[in-house]
C-alpha positions, 0 to 999 in steps of 0.5 A: 598517561598508563592510566588512561592507556589502560582505560582505553584498552579496556574499551577496545576489548568490550568493543571488540568482544561483541558487549553491544557497549554504546560508542555514541548517541547512534552507534551501538550493537547488539538490540540496539543495531534491531532497533535503529535498523529495522525502522529504517529498512521498512520505511524505505521499503515501504517507499519504494513499493509506493513509488513502483505502485505509482509508476505502475498506473502512470505507465498503464495511463501511457499504455506502456508495459511494466515489470515488478520486483518484490523484496524477497529477503533483507540481510545486513551484515555488521562489522566493526573495527578498532585502531590505535595510534600514537605521536612521538617528538624529536628533538627537544619537547618545545618544538612540539609540546601541546602538539601531538597525541601520544595515544589515540583510540578508533573505533569504527562500525559498518553495515552491509545490507543486501536486498534480494528482489524476486521478479514478478512474472509467469503464470502466477503472476497473470492469475494473481493480477487477472483475478477477480478479488475473491469474497473474503478479502473484499469483505475484509476490506469493506470491513476496515475501510471507511467510507464504504462506498468508495471501496465498493465503487471500486471493487464492485462491478456489478449488485443484483443487476445494477452495473457499474461499468469501468467506463461509460456515461454517468447515467450508466453508474447512477442506478448503482451508486444510488443504491451504494449511497443508501448503503453507505448512509446505513453503515455510517448509521451503524445499521448495516455490517459485512459478516461471516455467518457460522450458520452457514458454513462461514459463508458470507452476509450483508446484515441489515440491522436496528434501522427502525423507526428512523432509517426504515423507509432507506432499508425499503428503498434499498431492497426495492433497487436490489429487486428483493421483497419489501416484506423482507423488512416485516416486524423490523426485523434483522435482514441477512442476505447472504452474498454470492460471486454471481452475476444478474438479478436474483430469484431469492432473498441474496446478492449476486456481486461481481468483483474487479480485478487488480488489473481493472483496478490500475486501469481504473486509477490511470484514468486519475493520472493528470497528463501533461499536455505535450504527452495527450497523444501518447495517453489511452482512453479519452476524455469522455471515458475518464471523465466517467471513471469510477475513480473521478474525483476519489483519486487524483495523481497530478503532473508538474515539468519540475520537482512537485510544488508540495508535500507529497504522499508518493511521487515518480518521474516518467517521460520527463516529468513528475507524478504524484499524490498530494500528501493533503490530498485525504480521499486519494490517500485513502485509495491509493493506500486500499489500491497499495493494499490490494496489489500487495496482498496480490505480490505475494501470491503470485511471487513464485517458488522457484523464480531467481532473485537479483541480489544487490550489495547496496555497500562496498 
């Protein structure tokens, strides 16, 4: 018995000194706590960010104002306690033999996280959300997303005089979409690349290359639709078109583009929300405008009177209904992820450094 007591005392001493010994398969201190805690906090923050974005879109559909909070910091305090207890019997040993524990050791591990939120508001927020997306961000997104025509339909509202209005009849989008379809064909074939041109001081350009002979007609058609001379494709040479934030037709070989703001993108995404029949009078917009939105068919937000009947990427509850993006809808997941990335960028830019923070202790 004295040997067992000695082992227990040594174990308690090692635990209290913070040496990182393992109590069980799920309770560790030291580096093990980082491995176990970091992924969990990251998953929870990502999940709540997705919910906040979807809530923002749903509220926009109902024409309601919405606030946003950015996670400023996560602080987790860890505490361990050890306890010992012993039981003694009184009277004949036959009365308690086998029913008492001479010595017991108790170890407890407690983690107290504190989350600090910063409200997103004020002039910085307004400028961040209302300003058109810059060319640097646009070209980065065009370079990593697939298929690229969806990104262009969301982000760009005009190229060389071809308009892609937020709403309007299908004919209003036809000329723009036809040029984007041609560009998408070249990009999928690896014959069109958005790039930064070092020779022009870090300016941006669209380069059409390696297109002959199979895609020569596609390139000529695209140049014609963008109001550019067909002579650019003479001798099947590479065509580098500088990209500028400008509007209207061009007078030299370049691309004049106008981009949308994050606010515009949220308004577009709101038209993809399926409104319950009983809330039709509360929703903004009309059916014709919804049907012609550039995001129609790219992003779908379903509604349900109860818990979503399918596996979901993200879901939120509003006005007694559930709104969700289905987990098996690849197109909607891509569009939502792209929108989430843009909003996260703007959140970082829009957080004032002097704003107060809301700190909530998650546990006692």
